[in-house]
N, C-alpha and C positions, 0 to 999 in steps of 0.2 A: 504494500500500500504506500502511496506517495502523498505527502501533505506538507504543510509549512509549520506545523506546531509539533512539539514533542508530546506523544501520547502520555497521559498522566500515569498509566501503569508501566511505562518504560523509563520514566525520569530517573529511577534508581540506577540505571546503567551509566548515568552521568554524575551521580551524586554519591556513589558508593566507592569501594576500592577497586573498581574495574578500570584498568588502564586502557586507553583508546589507541588505535592506530590512526595517526593523523598524517595527511599528505599535503605537500606543497609542491609548487612547480619550480624547478631549477632554472637557471639562466638559459640553459640549452634546450628547455622545453620538456625535459624528462621529469619524471615524478620522484620526489624524495619522500620516504615514509619514516615516521618517528613514532615510538611508543611514548605516550605522554599521560601524565595525570591530568584529569579534566574536572571541570565544575560547570554548573548550570545555575544561572541566577533567575530563572523563570522566563527569560527572554533570549539571552545570549549564552553561547558556550564560552567558557573562560579557560584559557591555557596560560602557562607560565614557562619562561625560559630565561637563561642568563642574558643580560643586555649584550647586544651585538652578536648573538648566536647566528649560525648559518640559517636556521629556520626563520629568524627575524628578518634577515636580509632577503631571503626568498619571498616572504610575505610582503615586505616593503616594496618589492619590485612587482609582484603579482599577488594580489590579495585573495585569490581563490584558495579555499580550504575545504578538504573533504576529510571526514573522520568516520570511523566505525567503532562501535562498542558492542561487545558480544557477551552475553551471560555465560559465565563459566559452567553452570549446571545444565544449560540447555542452549546449544549453539544455534538453534533456530529461533531464539529470542534475541533480537538485535536491533540496532539503529545504524543507519547510514545517513550522515548529515552532510549536505553540501551548503557552503555559505561563503562569506567573504569577510576578511579582516576589516573591521571598521574603526578600530582604535588600538593603539599601543600606548600603555601608560606605565609609569614606575610602580613597582610593588613596594610601597612605602613601608619601612620597618619589616619587610618580608612577611607581611600579614597574610597574604594569600598563600604563599608557598608553605608557610607554617601550618595553615589550616589544612591544606592538601596533605602535607607530610603527616600530620596527626591522623588523618583519615587513612592514608595508605600504609604507614609504617608505625603509627602509634607514638610518634615523638616529634618535636620541633625539627625543622629542616636543619641538617648538620652543616651545610656550607654557608657559614655566616659572613664569609669574606667576599662573596660574589653578589653584585647588584643584579636584581632580577626585574623583569617587566611582565606585564599582564597583556595578553592578547584577547581582544573582545571580538567574537565571531558572530556576525548576524546570520541567522539561518534563512536560507533560500528554499531548501527542499529537504524533506525528511522521508526516508524510506524505512519501513519497520516491519518487523514480524514478531508476533507475540508468543511464539513457541510452537512446539510440535502439535499441540492440540488444536 
């Protein structure tokens, strides 16, 4: 099924400890894929990376983003989201990455010496499947 909103019964795929596969376009047009921690604010997908990362440079040049999140217990329960980067902002005090790190590993983010930024992705298209049933 294709839509523009995240189905409420699949939001947990973006707000639990499931890492997403996130894609960006490289300068040569090929696709780069990254495993990333993700979040959802009810409207946008939120991602985080070190300031100046390759993915940041890729998205600054071409804002298209595709990500997939798959339920570990049922691979037929998933989201595929296509969208575009609409904002890059500093992660002040590492607040977002600490929140994600608490969720994913149960502790504050360990790399305190690295500045991070938040990527805000506006959703253009959502494909989903609610499981085997």
